[in-house]
C-alpha positions in Angstrom: -18.4 -16.6 -8.9 -18.5 -14.1 -6.1 -17.5 -10.6 -6.5 -14.9 -8.9 -5.4 -14.7 -4.6 -5.8 -11.2 -3.6 -4.6 -11.5 0.6 -4.6 -8.0 2.1 -5.3 -7.1 -0.5 -8.0 -4.9 1.2 -9.9 -2.4 1.6 -6.7 0.4 -0.9 -5.7 -1.7 -2.6 -3.1 -4.8 -2.5 -5.1 -3.0 -3.9 -8.2 -1.6 -7.1 -6.1 -4.8 -7.6 -4.5 -6.7 -7.5 -8.1 -4.5 -10.6 -9.5 -4.6 -12.5 -6.4 -8.6 -12.5 -6.3 -8.7 -13.1 -9.8 -6.0 -16.1 -9.4 -8.7 -17.7 -6.8 -11.6 -17.3 -9.0 -13.2 -14.1 -8.2 -14.9 -11.6 -10.5 -13.1 -8.5 -9.7 -14.5 -5.1 -9.9 -11.9 -2.4 -9.3 -12.2 1.5 -8.9 -9.8 4.5 -10.0 -10.3 8.4 -9.3 -11.6 9.6 -12.2 -8.8 11.8 -13.2 -6.1 8.8 -12.2 -2.9 8.8 -14.3 -2.0 5.6 -12.1 -4.5 4.1 -13.6 -2.9 4.7 -17.3 0.3 3.4 -15.5 -0.7 0.5 -14.1 -3.0 -1.3 -16.7 -0.6 -3.8 -17.7 -1.2 -5.2 -14.3 -4.9 -5.1 -14.4 -6.2 -7.7 -16.9 -8.9 -9.2 -16.4 -10.3 -6.5 -13.6 -13.4 -4.8 -14.4 -12.0 -0.9 -14.0 -14.7 1.6 -13.3 -14.0 5.2 -12.4 -15.3 6.5 -8.8 -14.6 9.8 -6.5 -15.1 7.5 -3.3 -16.3 11.4 -2.0 -19.5 10.4 -4.0 -21.6 8.6 -1.8 -24.5 8.3 -4.1 -21.8 7.0 -6.7 -20.7 4.3 -4.5 -24.1 3.3 -3.6 -24.5 2.4 -7.7 -22.1 1.0 -7.9 -22.6 -1.2 -5.4 -25.6 -1.8 -6.4 -24.5 -2.4 -10.4 -21.6 -4.8 -9.3 -23.0 -6.7 -6.1 -20.3 -7.3 -4.4 -20.0 -10.1 -1.9 -16.6 -8.7 -0.5 -15.2 -4.6 -0.6 -11.9 -4.1 0.3 -11.2 -0.4 0.3 -7.6 0.5 -0.7 -8.9 4.2 -1.8 -7.2 7.3 -0.6 -3.9 9.4 -0.3 -1.6 7.6 0.9 1.2 10.0 1.3 2.3 10.8 4.6 4.1 14.3 3.3 1.1 14.7 1.0 -1.3 15.0 4.5 1.0 17.7 5.6 0.0 19.6 2.7 -3.8 18.7 2.4 -4.8 17.8 5.3 -8.7 18.5 4.8 -8.5 16.3 1.8 -6.9 13.6 3.3 -9.7 13.6 6.3 -12.4 13.4 3.8 -11.0 10.5 1.5 -9.0 8.5 4.0 -11.9 9.1 7.3 -15.9 10.7 6.5 -15.4 8.3 2.9 -15.2 5.5 5.2 -17.8 6.4 7.3 -20.3 6.8 4.6 -18.9 3.9 2.8 -20.1 1.7 5.4 -23.5 3.1 5.8 -24.4 2.3 2.2 -23.1 -1.2 3.0 -25.2 -0.9 6.4 -28.0 -4.3 6.2 -25.8 -5.8 3.3 -24.4 -9.4 3.2 -21.3 -7.7 2.0 -17.9 -8.6 3.9 -15.5 -5.6 4.7 -12.0 -4.6 4.8 -10.2 -1.2 5.5 -6.4 -0.9 4.8 -4.6 0.8 7.9 -1.5 1.9 8.6 1.1 2.1 11.5 1.8 5.2 11.3 -1.7 5.6 14.0 0.0 3.5 16.4 2.3 6.2 17.6 1.7 8.8 20.2 -1.7 10.8 18.8 -0.1 13.9 19.8 2.3 14.2 17.1 0.1 12.0 14.6 0.2 13.0 11.2 -3.4 14.3 9.4 -2.8 10.7 7.9 -2.7 9.4 10.9 -5.9 10.9 12.1 -7.7 10.0 9.2 -6.7 6.2 9.7 -8.0 6.4 13.1 -11.2 7.7 12.0 -11.4 5.3 9.4 -10.7 2.4 11.7 -13.0 3.7 14.6 -16.1 3.3 11.7 -15.1 0.3 11.2 -15.3 -0.7 14.6 -18.8 0.6 15.0 -20.2 -0.8 11.7 -18.7 -4.4 13.5 -20.4 -4.0 16.8 -23.4 -3.3 15.2 -23.2 -6.6 13.4 -21.1 -5.9 10.4 -18.4 -8.4 9.2 -16.0 -5.4 8.8 -11.8 -5.9 9.6 -9.3 -3.9 9.8 -5.1 -4.9 8.7 -2.8 -2.2 9.8 0.3 -2.7 7.1 3.4 -1.5 7.9 5.9 -0.2 5.2 5.6 -2.8 2.4 6.7 -2.0 -1.2 7.8 -3.6 -4.4 8.5 -2.9 -8.2 5.0 -1.1 -8.6 5.2 1.3 -5.9 4.8 5.1 -7.0 8.0 6.8 -8.0 6.5 9.6 -5.2 7.8 7.4 -2.3 11.1 7.0 -1.0 11.8 3.6 -1.9 10.9 3.5 -5.1 12.6 6.9 -5.4 15.9 5.3 -3.8 16.0 2.1 -6.4 15.1 4.3 -9.4 18.0 6.4 -8.6 20.2 3.9 -7.6 19.7 2.1 -10.8 19.7 5.3 -13.1 23.7 6.2 -11.0 24.5 2.5 -11.8 24.1 3.1 -15.3 25.8 6.6 -15.6 22.8 8.1 -16.0 22.5 9.7 -12.1 25.4 11.0 -10.2 23.7 11.7 -6.6 20.9 10.6 -4.7 19.1 13.2 -2.5 17.3 12.1 0.9 16.1 13.8 3.9 16.5 12.0 7.1 17.7 8.3 6.6 17.7 7.5 10.7 14.6 6.3 10.8 14.0 2.8 11.7 10.6 0.7 9.5 9.6 -2.5 9.2 9.6 -3.0 5.4 8.1 -5.9 3.8 6.7 -7.1 0.4 3.1 -5.7 -1.2 2.2 -9.2 -2.5 2.5 -10.8 0.5 0.4 -8.3 2.3 -2.2 -8.9 -0.6 -2.6 -12.2 -0.1 -3.4 -11.7 4.0 -5.9 -9.3 2.6 -7.9 -11.6 0.8 -7.2 -14.3 3.5 -8.6 -12.3 5.9 -12.2 -12.0 4.6 -12.5 -15.8 4.4 -12.1 -16.2 8.3 -15.5 -17.5 9.7 -15.4 -14.3 11.9 -14.1 -11.0 11.4 -10.8 -9.8 12.7 -8.1 -7.3 12.5 -4.5 -8.3 12.0 -1.0 -6.7 11.9 1.0 -7.2 8.7 4.6 -6.8 9.5 7.8 -8.6 9.3 8.8 -7.7 12.7 12.2 -6.9 11.5 13.5 -3.0 11.8 16.1 -1.1 9.3 17.5 2.0 9.2 16.4 3.7 5.7 20.5 4.2 5.7 20.3 0.0 5.8 17.6 0.2 2.8 20.1 2.5 1.0 23.1 0.4 1.4 21.6 -2.7 0.5 19.9 -1.0 -3.0 23.5 0.3 -3.7 24.8 -3.5 -2.9 22.0 -4.9 -5.4 23.3 -2.7 -8.4 27.0 -3.5 -6.9 28.2 -0.2 -5.6 29.7 -0.9 -2.1 30.1 2.9 -1.2 26.7 4.9 -1.1 28.5 7.5 0.5 29.6 8.7 -2.9 26.7 9.4 -4.1 24.3 10.3 -1.3 23.4 13.7 -0.5 21.1 14.8 2.2 18.7 17.9 2.2 16.3 19.1 5.5 14.2 20.5 2.9 13.1 16.9 2.7 12.8 16.0 6.1 8.6 15.6 7.9 7.4 17.8 10.1 7.2 15.2 12.4 8.2 11.5 11.8 7.7 8.7 14.1 11.7 7.1 14.6 11.2 4.0 14.9 8.1 1.6 13.4 8.7 -2.6 13.8 5.5 -4.5 14.1 4.3 -7.6 15.6 3.2 -9.8 12.6 1.7 -12.4 15.5 -1.9 -11.9 15.1 -1.6 -12.6 11.2 0.3 -15.9 12.0 -2.0 -16.7 14.0 -5.4 -16.4 12.1 -4.0 -16.9 8.7 -0.8 -19.1 9.2 0.4 -15.8 7.5 4.0 -15.5 7.3 6.4 -12.7 4.7 8.6 -14.7 2.3 10.6 -12.1 1.1 13.2 -10.2 3.8 15.0 -6.5 3.1 17.8 -8.1 0.9 15.8 -9.9 -1.5 12.7 -7.1 -1.3 15.4 -4.4 -2.2 17.5 -6.0 -5.0 14.3 -7.2 -6.9 13.4 -3.6 -6.7 16.9 -2.4 -8.2 16.7 -5.1 -10.7 13.5 -4.1 -12.2 14.3 -0.1 -12.5 17.4 -1.1 -14.4 15.4 -3.5 -16.6 13.3 -0.4 -17.0 16.0 1.7 -17.9 17.9 -0.5 -20.4 14.6 -2.1 -21.7 12.5 1.2 -22.3 9.4 -0.7 -20.7 8.4 1.0 -17.8 5.6 -1.6 -16.7 4.7 -5.1 -17.9 3.4 -8.2 -15.4 6.8 -10.2 -15.0 7.9 -7.2 -12.4 5.7 -7.8 -10.1 7.5 -10.9 -8.9 10.9 -12.2 -8.4 11.9 -15.3 -10.5 12.8 -18.0 -9.0 
């Protein structure tokens, strides 16, 4: 049985990827931060996964885990994923998202192990306006490219925005769907947001996880872009969420707070998924209406059932 090591397995992407790999017959070892509250929250989704504590900054511990688990595939999904947090903690972001990847690849050097690195559309803008998060991801990409030049099977997927019902509540998309669900049930009166004029390319995390798994199955290493190719404003997403809850006039509930604006925000990010389609035969399965509608329905179910996490929440029925 092939072994896959997934760092950051308790995050949104790690959860979907681990389940995808288990379904494909792999033995999955997943890492979580030793102090992670996400590991507890996401435990309901990780049945069949061998979960281990690991701080990815600890190179010796990563090396010991590789020796013990003997992975054929390593998917690095660990890291700080909040752009906003990266502005507040730039040094930590650089260490976790950038330097740790360099050291991981050093540990794997000379081993017959295929490596996947998750990158972000954030690093494709003007470098002069990059967030600390974008700079850290660019550093990791450069490390993968150097490793590949010396013979490693190492790949990068540039992921545009991708969401699901298990997206953390600190992210704006989940904040929106949860708040809309609460408003629809009479448990909240307003939704407060920052800049809603930005345009993003939103896809379904489950689709992106399948592409990650496929990427390391190619005959040769390649980099791909995972995106839907369709842009929507955050205003569009808000209206879609309210419509899914049966509310036609979001303006009556939405407030704007300048304090929630990022120090720098790329106005438009829309990806070209042709590389993934060409190399993997990959296409997204959910459009924005289906994705956001699913997220709102699950948040309503959470609130009415009192059950925050269960595997049936992961994918739309039918």
